Structures are given as structure tokens and as C-alpha cells.
C-alpha positions as MATLAB code, in Angstrom:
seq = 'MYIPVFWKDRIVQFPRRVSVKDVGNGLKEWTPAPGEIERHGTAQSERNFGKMDFGVLENALLVAHCMEGLRIAADQAKDNSGQFFDVTLKNTFRYPASNAEQTVTLPHVLNNLDYEVHTEVKSQDGYIDRIEVYGKALNAFKVKYFGSAKQVKLRLHVVGGMF';
ca = [
     115.754  151.853   96.779;
     116.835  149.625   98.989;
     116.248  150.915  102.886;
     118.294  148.373  105.055;
     116.625  145.910  107.999;
     118.592  147.503  111.101;
     118.605  143.776  112.705;
     118.412  143.324  116.660;
     119.007  140.003  118.501;
     116.531  139.234  121.031;
     117.961  139.238  124.446;
     117.065  136.969  127.556;
     118.252  136.441  131.034;
     119.543  132.816  130.414;
     120.183  132.315  126.612;
     121.490  129.186  126.543;
     118.841  126.899  129.284;
     116.753  124.623  128.722;
     114.480  122.598  131.185;
     114.892  118.414  130.219;
     111.780  116.126  130.367;
     111.814  112.494  130.397;
     109.322  111.238  128.259;
     110.066  107.158  128.594;
     112.029  104.484  127.013;
     115.035  106.479  127.769;
     114.018  109.415  125.432;
     114.334  113.108  126.766;
     112.631  116.043  125.547;
     114.673  119.260  125.896;
     112.199  122.897  125.600;
     114.310  125.833  125.623;
     114.106  127.828  129.278;
     115.124  131.737  128.753;
     114.155  133.272  131.813;
     112.674  136.340  131.256;
     112.773  138.450  127.716;
     114.407  141.695  127.983;
     114.873  142.649  124.295;
     111.772  140.661  121.690;
     114.556  141.932  118.305;
     113.915  141.616  114.575;
     111.531  138.815  113.172;
     112.992  136.974  110.956;
     109.692  137.553  108.823;
     109.021  137.260  105.280;
     108.490  141.430  104.775;
     112.359  141.836  105.957;
     114.241  138.396  104.239;
     112.055  139.775  101.250;
     113.382  143.136  101.657;
     117.301  141.930  101.875;
     116.452  140.291   98.651;
     115.467  143.260   96.724;
     118.441  144.834   97.709;
     121.001  142.192   97.040;
     118.860  142.458   93.254;
     119.539  145.665   93.026;
     122.660  146.021   94.244;
     123.839  143.353   91.231;
     121.943  145.736   88.708;
     123.784  148.874   90.143;
     127.240  146.948   89.835;
     126.382  145.416   86.211;
     125.045  148.868   85.008;
     128.677  150.204   86.484;
     131.038  147.702   85.172;
     128.309  148.371   81.738;
     129.954  152.084   81.863;
     133.867  150.993   82.733;
     133.758  148.643   79.555;
     132.591  151.677   77.707;
     135.167  154.201   79.061;
     137.733  151.072   78.619;
     136.742  150.704   74.719;
     136.891  154.346   74.303;
     140.690  154.681   75.436;
     141.694  151.539   73.727;
     139.945  153.251   70.277;
     141.833  156.182   71.235;
     145.272  154.984   71.559;
     144.992  153.883   68.231;
     147.438  152.336   66.118;
     151.415  153.577   64.738;
     152.914  152.840   61.174;
     156.475  154.416   60.194;
     156.086  154.302   56.398;
     158.778  155.757   53.585;
     157.155  157.296   50.530;
     159.582  157.465   47.285;
     158.970  159.201   44.369;
     160.662  158.529   40.963;
     159.189  160.931   38.857;
     159.954  164.576   38.010;
     158.298  167.780   39.805;
     155.459  168.585   39.927;
     154.389  164.578   39.307;
     154.372  162.487   42.015;
     153.829  158.393   42.138;
     154.670  158.534   45.937;
     152.164  156.512   47.080;
     151.855  153.155   49.088;
     149.225  151.161   50.903;
     149.496  150.871   54.048;
     147.251  147.293   55.551;
     146.603  147.788   59.471;
     147.443  145.104   61.387;
     144.058  144.997   63.843;
     140.956  144.775   61.182;
     138.568  148.214   62.132;
     135.087  147.805   62.834;
     133.423  151.506   60.910;
     135.366  153.700   58.522;
     134.542  156.549   61.026;
     138.728  156.416   62.234;
     141.522  159.098   61.259;
     144.711  159.019   60.021;
     146.933  161.320   61.397;
     150.284  162.393   59.850;
     154.023  163.758   60.852;
     157.094  163.859   59.043;
     159.899  162.213   60.614;
     162.245  162.691   57.273;
     162.408  164.572   53.853;
     164.735  165.371   51.456;
     163.070  168.252   49.565;
     159.663  170.404   49.867;
     156.302  168.510   50.233;
     153.564  169.997   49.237;
     150.648  168.605   51.091;
     149.715  164.921   51.944;
     147.060  162.592   51.475;
     145.078  160.230   53.353;
     142.352  158.178   51.269;
     140.396  154.819   50.022;
     139.747  153.972   53.500;
     139.089  150.358   53.922;
     138.038  148.463   57.401;
     141.547  146.909   56.943;
     143.847  149.281   54.858;
     144.276  152.725   53.607;
     146.295  154.521   50.655;
     148.749  157.748   51.293;
     150.563  159.684   49.157;
     152.501  163.176   49.360;
     152.724  165.870   46.526;
     155.839  167.948   45.862;
     159.438  167.673   44.780;
     161.076  165.469   47.725;
     162.253  162.234   46.467;
     161.878  160.318   49.490;
     159.958  161.007   52.867;
     159.676  158.757   55.927;
     156.127  159.535   57.654;
     154.913  158.400   61.174;
     151.470  157.775   61.140;
     148.577  157.374   64.002;
     145.004  155.783   63.348;
     142.532  157.205   65.448;
     139.061  155.480   65.867;
     137.198  152.997   64.226;
     137.151  150.280   66.202;
     134.008  150.937   68.239;
];
């Protein structure tokens, strides 16, 4: 962990005073003449600046690590929000037979098959025994119902499969 250098200024009696010496040909040599030194201050050395470089690197690595965690959390939140669909299934066969089946194409292709499809019945005109989701692929899945209803409107929520 970075241990900060607590820099201290050099304090002198006359901070901006110089002595001027004529060296000839109109040239002058300026030399600092600070007077008495009250406090020497922190040395501008390799050791002190090296600590700062290490601290900057350490902070950059910590920020990168935190950003990776935020990216993963954002991906999981996006994955959990999912995709919603409304589908209408129709059965033209007599009960107990059923041909109420539909292939639902996903607008966003998923990265894996580890996703769930939650179903909600919005409307129905008869009895529904069960709803089945099967044949999952990266870009589509199939849904059907069993029962005596002739028409069923479903709300489908696809969660997961992205990351």
C-alpha cells in the first residue's frame, strides 16, 4: 500500500533574493542568496518520487479492478432484466389433443442456453392444464400449452443467457 510523502516546503529568510556578480562583456551571474534557512523541507529525491510513481500505479490498478467489478455487476443487471414477449397460441384440435405450439424468435441472440422463460397467462378462453417451454436455442425456443382452451395469450419473460 502506498505510504504518502508529506511534503514540506523549504523556508528561508529571503526567498527571492539573489546576489548579482558582473562577469564582463555585459554578462551578469545571478546566484540565490536566501539568507538563513529556517526549514530544509522534503528532499526531491529518487526515493520520494519513486514512492509517488508506485502510488499512482497502485491507484490505477485499484481503479481498473473496481471498474471490472462494476462492469460485471452491470452485465448481471442487464442479464436479469431480460426480454419480454407477448404471444398468442391457438388450438384447432379437440380436447385432449393440442396443436397450440409456436416458435418464439429472440430479437437479441443469447450467448448460452442457461436461460429461463417465465410464463404468465394474460387471457384464455378455456381450461389450461399446463404450459411447456422446450427446444431452447440461442436465438429461439418453442412454447405450447395443453388444455381445452382454443386461444391463450401469454406474456413470456426470458431471463439469463447473456453472460
